[in-house]
LUMDONU-293384 format. One line per field, with one value per residue (C-alpha): chain; residue in one letter; x, y negated, z negated. Coordinates in Angstrom, 1 decimal. Last residue first. Layout:
N
chain <- c(A ...)
resn <- c(A ...)
px <- c(X ...)
py <- c(Y ...)
pz <- c(Z ...)
//
This chain:
441
chain <- c(A A A A A A A A A A A A A A A A A A A A A A A A A A A A A A A A A A A A A A A A A A A A A A A A A A A A A A A A A A A A A A A A A A A A A A A A A A A A A A A A A A A A A A A A A A A A A A A A A A A A A A A A A A A A A A A A A A A A A A A A A A A A A A A A A A A A A A A A A A A A A A A A A A A A A A A A A A A A A A A A A A A A A A A A A A A A A A A A A A A A A A A A A A A A A A A A A A A A A A A A A A A A A A A A A A A A A A A A A A A A A A A A A A A A A A A A A A A A A A A A A A A A A A A A A A A A A A A A A A A A A A A A A A A A A A A A A A A A A A A A A A A A A A A A A A A A A A A A A A A A A A A A A A A A A A A A A A A A A A A A A A A A A A A A A A A A A A A A A A A A A A A A A A A A A A A A A A A A A A A A A A A A A A A A A A A A A A A A A A A A A A A A A A A A A A A A A A A A A A A A A A A A A A A A A A A A A A A A A A A A A A A A A A A A A A A A A A A A A A A A A)
resn <- c(F M L R A L L L G S S V A V S T A V L G P I M F S H N L V Y K G I T T T G S L D F N I A A I L S G Y T P I F F Y G N V S P F M A I L F Q P P I G L A I G L P M L A R T T A A Q S Y L L V S A F F L G F A F T W P A T E A W H G I A P V I V D R H A A I F S D G L W A L G F I G I V A V V G A R L T A T K P V E D V N V R T L M L M I A A V A M M V I E I V I P M G L P S K A G P L R R L E P F F G F L V V L A V G A L F L C A S L K A A P K L P P R E G A S Q P A P I Q G R R L R E Q Y A A D D R L D R G V F M S V I A A A V V G T L T A P V C I M L I Q P L G W Q S M G K E A F L G I M A A T A A A V P S A T I A Q Q S A I T A I A M P R E P R I G N Q H A T E Y I V P L L P Y V I H G T G A V F T F S W T T L P A V I T V Y K P N A R I I R E A V R V L Y D I G G A A D M V S A A M I V A L I I L M V D I P P S T P T V G F G V V L L L L G V A G W L G L G V G S Y R A G M W I A A L V V V F Q L A I G I S M)
px <- c(205.2 208.1 211.0 209.2 207.4 210.6 212.4 209.5 209.4 213.1 212.8 209.7 211.4 214.7 212.8 210.8 213.6 216.1 213.6 212.5 216.0 217.2 214.1 213.6 216.1 214.8 216.0 212.5 211.8 214.5 216.0 216.0 213.5 215.3 216.5 219.8 218.3 219.7 216.2 215.1 211.5 210.2 211.7 210.4 206.9 206.8 207.7 205.2 202.4 203.0 204.2 207.5 206.6 208.2 207.4 203.9 205.3 204.5 202.2 205.3 205.2 202.4 204.6 205.4 201.7 200.9 203.6 202.1 198.7 199.8 199.3 196.2 195.5 192.2 194.1 196.4 193.4 191.8 195.1 194.6 191.9 191.9 195.7 195.9 193.2 194.9 198.4 197.1 198.7 196.6 198.9 202.2 200.3 199.3 203.0 204.0 201.1 201.8 205.5 204.7 202.9 206.3 206.9 204.5 207.0 205.9 202.4 201.6 202.7 200.7 197.6 197.7 195.1 193.6 192.7 191.4 188.9 187.0 187.3 185.5 182.6 184.4 187.5 185.3 183.2 186.2 188.0 185.0 184.2 187.9 187.9 184.6 184.6 188.4 188.8 185.9 187.4 190.9 189.4 187.5 190.7 192.6 189.9 189.8 193.6 193.6 191.3 188.1 185.8 187.3 187.0 183.3 183.8 185.6 188.2 187.4 190.5 188.9 185.5 186.6 189.5 187.2 184.9 187.9 189.1 185.7 185.7 189.2 188.3 185.0 186.2 189.4 187.6 185.0 187.7 189.7 186.9 185.5 186.9 185.5 183.0 181.3 180.0 181.6 183.1 186.5 188.4 191.2 191.6 192.8 196.0 198.2 195.4 193.9 197.2 197.9 194.5 195.2 198.5 196.9 194.3 196.9 198.8 195.6 195.2 198.9 198.6 195.4 197.0 200.1 198.0 195.5 196.7 197.3 200.9 202.6 203.6 207.2 210.2 212.9 215.5 218.5 218.5 221.0 221.9 219.4 220.5 220.4 223.1 225.1 228.0 225.6 224.0 227.6 228.5 225.4 226.1 229.8 229.0 232.3 231.6 228.0 229.1 228.3 225.3 224.0 226.5 224.6 221.5 222.7 222.8 219.3 218.0 219.3 217.8 214.5 214.3 215.2 212.5 210.0 210.8 211.0 207.5 206.1 206.4 205.4 203.1 201.1 201.0 199.7 197.2 195.4 195.6 193.7 190.6 190.9 187.1 187.6 186.0 188.3 191.4 190.2 189.3 192.8 194.5 192.3 192.9 196.6 196.3 194.2 196.9 196.2 198.4 201.2 203.5 202.4 202.1 205.7 207.0 205.3 207.1 210.3 210.2 209.9 212.8 214.8 214.5 215.1 217.9 220.1 218.9 220.0 223.7 225.3 227.2 225.9 223.6 222.2 221.4 219.6 217.9 216.5 215.4 213.5 212.0 210.7 209.3 206.1 205.3 206.2 203.1 201.1 202.3 199.4 199.0 199.9 202.2 203.8 204.0 205.9 208.3 209.0 209.5 212.0 213.9 214.0 215.5 218.0 219.9 220.5 220.5 223.6 225.7 222.6 221.6 219.7 218.0 216.2 215.0 213.9 212.0 210.2 209.0 207.7 205.9 204.2 203.0 201.7 199.8 198.3 197.0 193.4 192.1 194.8 193.9 190.2 191.3 193.4 190.4 188.0 190.6 190.8 187.0 186.7 189.4 187.8 184.4 185.7 187.4 184.3 182.1 184.0 181.1 179.2 179.8 178.3 176.7 178.2 175.5 178.0 176.9 174.7 176.7 180.2 179.5 178.2 181.3 183.6 181.6 182.0 185.7 185.6 184.2 186.6 189.7 188.4 188.2 191.9 193.5 191.9 194.2 194.5 190.7 190.7 193.3 191.6 188.3 190.1 191.8 188.4 186.7 189.6 189.1 185.5 186.4 188.8 186.1 183.7 186.3 186.8 190.0)
py <- c(-194.3 -194.2 -193.3 -190.8 -189.2 -189.0 -187.2 -184.8 -184.1 -183.4 -180.9 -179.3 -179.0 -177.8 -175.0 -173.9 -173.9 -172.2 -169.6 -168.7 -168.7 -166.3 -164.0 -163.6 -160.9 -158.5 -157.8 -157.8 -154.3 -152.6 -150.7 -153.8 -155.0 -155.8 -158.3 -156.8 -153.9 -155.0 -154.7 -157.7 -157.9 -155.5 -157.3 -160.7 -159.2 -157.9 -161.3 -163.0 -160.7 -161.0 -157.8 -159.0 -159.8 -163.2 -164.5 -165.7 -168.2 -171.2 -172.8 -174.5 -177.0 -178.9 -179.7 -183.1 -183.7 -182.7 -185.1 -188.0 -187.2 -187.6 -184.5 -185.2 -181.5 -181.8 -182.8 -179.8 -177.6 -178.9 -178.0 -174.3 -172.8 -175.3 -175.2 -171.5 -171.0 -173.4 -171.9 -168.4 -165.1 -165.0 -163.0 -164.7 -168.0 -167.7 -167.2 -170.4 -172.6 -171.5 -172.1 -175.6 -176.4 -176.4 -179.8 -181.3 -180.8 -182.5 -183.5 -180.2 -178.2 -180.5 -180.0 -176.2 -175.5 -179.0 -178.4 -174.9 -175.4 -178.6 -177.5 -174.2 -174.3 -176.6 -174.3 -171.2 -172.9 -174.4 -171.1 -169.1 -171.8 -171.9 -168.1 -167.8 -170.7 -171.0 -167.4 -167.8 -171.0 -169.4 -166.3 -168.6 -170.5 -167.3 -166.1 -169.5 -169.4 -165.8 -166.9 -165.0 -167.8 -170.2 -167.8 -168.3 -172.0 -171.2 -174.0 -176.9 -178.7 -182.1 -181.3 -178.7 -180.9 -183.8 -181.7 -180.5 -184.1 -185.1 -182.3 -183.4 -187.1 -186.7 -184.1 -186.0 -189.3 -187.6 -186.1 -189.4 -191.4 -194.3 -197.6 -199.6 -202.4 -201.8 -204.9 -203.8 -200.3 -199.8 -197.0 -199.1 -201.0 -197.7 -197.8 -194.8 -192.2 -193.7 -193.5 -189.9 -188.8 -190.6 -188.9 -185.5 -186.2 -187.3 -184.1 -182.1 -184.1 -183.5 -179.7 -179.5 -181.3 -179.1 -175.9 -177.2 -175.0 -171.9 -171.1 -168.6 -165.2 -165.2 -163.8 -162.5 -164.3 -162.1 -159.0 -158.1 -154.4 -152.2 -150.9 -147.2 -146.4 -144.4 -146.9 -149.8 -148.1 -147.6 -151.2 -152.5 -150.4 -151.4 -155.1 -156.9 -157.6 -158.5 -161.2 -160.1 -161.1 -164.6 -167.4 -169.3 -168.7 -171.3 -174.0 -172.9 -173.0 -176.6 -177.6 -176.1 -177.7 -181.1 -180.7 -179.7 -182.8 -185.3 -184.3 -183.6 -187.0 -189.5 -187.0 -186.3 -190.0 -190.9 -188.0 -188.7 -190.5 -193.8 -191.7 -190.3 -189.8 -186.1 -185.0 -187.2 -185.9 -182.3 -182.9 -184.3 -181.4 -178.8 -180.4 -180.2 -176.4 -176.0 -177.7 -180.7 -183.4 -180.9 -181.1 -178.1 -176.1 -177.0 -174.7 -171.8 -172.1 -172.8 -169.4 -167.6 -169.6 -168.9 -165.2 -164.9 -167.4 -165.5 -161.9 -162.2 -162.0 -164.2 -162.4 -164.9 -162.5 -161.4 -164.9 -165.9 -162.5 -162.6 -166.2 -165.5 -162.3 -164.5 -167.3 -165.5 -165.0 -168.4 -170.2 -168.3 -170.8 -173.1 -176.9 -177.3 -180.3 -179.3 -175.7 -176.9 -178.9 -176.3 -173.6 -175.9 -176.9 -173.2 -172.2 -175.1 -174.5 -170.7 -171.1 -173.3 -171.4 -170.9 -174.5 -174.7 -171.3 -172.8 -175.9 -174.0 -171.6 -174.4 -175.9 -172.5 -172.1 -175.4 -174.4 -171.1 -172.9 -175.2 -172.3 -173.6 -171.0 -172.1 -175.8 -175.0 -173.1 -176.0 -178.4 -176.0 -175.2 -178.9 -179.2 -175.9 -176.9 -180.3 -178.7 -176.1 -178.8 -181.0 -178.1 -177.0 -175.2 -177.1 -175.9 -172.6 -172.6 -169.8 -167.6 -164.9 -161.8 -163.2 -166.4 -165.1 -161.8 -163.6 -165.8 -162.7 -161.2 -164.5 -164.5 -160.9 -162.1 -165.1 -163.1 -160.2 -162.5 -161.8 -159.8 -156.5 -156.0 -159.7 -159.9 -157.1 -158.9 -162.3 -160.8 -159.0 -162.2 -164.1 -161.3 -161.2 -164.9 -164.3 -161.8 -164.3 -166.9 -164.6 -163.4 -167.0 -169.0)
pz <- c(-357.8 -355.3 -357.5 -359.8 -356.9 -354.9 -357.8 -358.3 -354.6 -354.5 -357.4 -355.8 -352.4 -353.9 -355.9 -352.9 -350.3 -352.7 -353.9 -350.3 -348.9 -351.6 -351.7 -347.9 -347.2 -349.9 -353.5 -354.8 -353.4 -355.6 -352.7 -350.6 -348.0 -344.8 -342.2 -341.1 -339.2 -335.8 -334.3 -336.2 -334.8 -337.4 -340.4 -339.1 -338.6 -342.1 -343.4 -341.2 -342.4 -346.1 -347.9 -349.3 -352.9 -353.6 -350.0 -350.9 -353.3 -351.1 -353.7 -355.1 -352.3 -354.1 -357.1 -355.8 -355.1 -358.7 -359.8 -357.8 -359.3 -362.9 -365.0 -367.2 -368.0 -366.1 -363.0 -363.3 -363.9 -360.7 -358.9 -359.8 -357.6 -354.7 -354.3 -354.7 -352.1 -349.6 -350.1 -349.6 -350.5 -353.7 -356.0 -355.2 -354.8 -358.5 -359.4 -357.7 -359.0 -362.5 -362.1 -360.8 -364.0 -365.6 -364.1 -366.6 -369.5 -372.7 -371.6 -369.9 -372.9 -375.2 -373.0 -373.1 -375.7 -375.5 -371.8 -372.1 -375.0 -373.9 -370.3 -370.9 -368.4 -366.0 -365.9 -365.2 -362.6 -360.8 -360.7 -359.3 -356.7 -355.7 -355.2 -353.3 -350.8 -350.7 -349.4 -347.0 -345.5 -345.2 -343.4 -341.1 -340.2 -339.5 -337.1 -335.4 -334.8 -333.6 -330.8 -330.0 -331.2 -328.6 -325.6 -325.3 -324.7 -321.4 -321.2 -319.0 -320.1 -320.1 -321.6 -324.1 -325.2 -325.7 -327.9 -330.0 -330.3 -331.6 -334.2 -335.2 -335.6 -337.3 -339.9 -340.6 -341.1 -343.4 -345.6 -345.5 -347.2 -345.3 -346.4 -349.3 -349.8 -346.4 -344.5 -341.2 -341.6 -343.2 -341.5 -339.9 -343.2 -344.8 -342.8 -343.8 -343.5 -340.4 -338.7 -339.9 -338.6 -335.3 -334.9 -335.5 -332.9 -330.4 -331.1 -330.3 -327.0 -326.1 -326.8 -324.7 -321.8 -321.9 -321.7 -319.1 -316.2 -318.4 -318.8 -316.4 -317.8 -319.1 -317.3 -319.5 -321.7 -321.9 -324.0 -326.7 -326.6 -328.4 -331.9 -332.6 -330.1 -332.7 -332.5 -333.1 -336.1 -337.5 -336.8 -338.6 -341.7 -341.7 -341.5 -340.8 -337.1 -337.9 -340.5 -344.0 -346.0 -346.8 -346.1 -343.4 -345.5 -348.1 -345.4 -344.2 -347.8 -348.3 -344.9 -345.7 -349.2 -347.8 -345.2 -347.9 -349.9 -347.0 -345.7 -349.2 -350.8 -348.2 -346.5 -349.7 -350.5 -347.1 -347.1 -350.4 -353.7 -353.9 -353.4 -356.9 -357.6 -358.4 -355.2 -353.1 -354.9 -354.3 -350.6 -349.9 -351.7 -350.0 -346.6 -347.3 -347.9 -344.7 -342.7 -340.5 -342.2 -342.5 -345.5 -347.6 -344.4 -343.5 -346.3 -344.5 -341.2 -343.2 -345.0 -341.6 -340.2 -343.3 -343.0 -339.2 -339.2 -341.6 -341.0 -337.4 -338.4 -335.7 -332.9 -330.2 -328.5 -331.8 -333.0 -329.8 -329.5 -333.1 -332.8 -329.6 -331.1 -334.1 -332.0 -331.0 -334.7 -336.0 -334.6 -337.3 -339.8 -339.1 -339.1 -335.5 -335.9 -339.2 -338.0 -335.0 -337.0 -339.7 -337.0 -335.3 -338.4 -339.3 -335.9 -335.6 -338.9 -338.6 -334.8 -334.9 -332.3 -330.1 -329.7 -326.4 -327.1 -330.2 -328.4 -325.3 -327.5 -329.3 -326.1 -325.0 -328.3 -327.9 -324.5 -325.9 -328.6 -325.9 -323.8 -323.5 -326.0 -328.5 -328.0 -328.5 -331.7 -333.0 -332.6 -334.3 -337.0 -337.9 -338.2 -340.1 -342.6 -343.2 -343.7 -346.2 -348.2 -348.2 -349.3 -352.4 -354.0 -356.7 -360.2 -361.5 -365.0 -367.0 -368.7 -369.7 -367.8 -365.1 -364.3 -365.1 -363.4 -360.3 -360.3 -360.3 -357.4 -355.5 -356.0 -354.8 -351.5 -351.2 -351.7 -349.6 -346.6 -346.1 -349.0 -350.0 -353.0 -353.6 -353.9 -356.5 -358.5 -358.2 -359.4 -362.2 -363.3 -363.3 -365.2 -367.8 -368.2 -369.0 -371.6 -373.2 -373.2 -375.0 -377.5 -378.5 -377.9)
//
């Protein structure tokens, strides 16, 4: 590798590092700074920005944001609460399956935040160490993103395959592999979590805090503010849109126009369906359109789009400029053990804190290396490495909501409550995915 390419790689890493420091929109903005340096300083020709991916995410986020403004997210949370509270003794299994399911449906892991206090109270009231369900439920809410048909990360995968002329690979194949794989990983991690830490009655530190009055007594479920009138309707309409996207994905003939040689691409279908669903929701729920841009869902979606815009553009441009050098240099490694590419995805996601940005930044390299698409899909859940360093929002929220003090960051930082369930869920999901990919394709 020449000195010039090495220096450009340093620029790319520096841009990622600076973006990770700022997080949020900083990822995309510093990605643009890195691209500027490559273009001006090294004469790199920029590739086209990932327009399709960004448009898919915006379309889905618009539908989810209208649902949020209409109270649909609150409705889904109430449903999840009832499921969790109805099975208190098995909360360590039920809670992660619930957070996985609702993230799968909504396409965002943010749905876990209002469920965390419910999970804590349910566990604490029944004498179960809250760390167990709290940690794995948080991990499960992120694992589902790599299986959800309307998540930004899945949009990135669909858009990437379409962009590379691999339209035979898309949503159906992603769902067929990642749904059972991530569910298997979550269940395995939940079973392991049942044996993590001491039971509350045997935990000396917990008992001492309880004796000193530092831990509030378990609370019963309190009164909740009433739902908005159109909350249930908005949730049903959004779910209908999700079902329609999945239907079009599995049956290409449904999206074949009269006289057309091939079906419409899934990126276009997702954009049309979800924008139309958003418009229908606005009409039927009569939500104040000015409330939509104020929702947390829309803000999170815009952050994801900006992150992908800058960071993926930077990565694409660097790889495209030096494909003839990069691919042969590591091609043998990818040929002999393609599964090791999952480690690259995992540790990149640790830095980027975004499944979508990691997918869009590194998956093109996997395609360039000649790794079969089914194995790239199987390795997709490895972009869930955000938990490795415990600074992600949902992890911090889980620690703060656990008033018993059992969900913690350890003395050595990496020995935290989320490490074991996170590693188990991710490794089992990827292993299961690789097995399914080999059997089905």
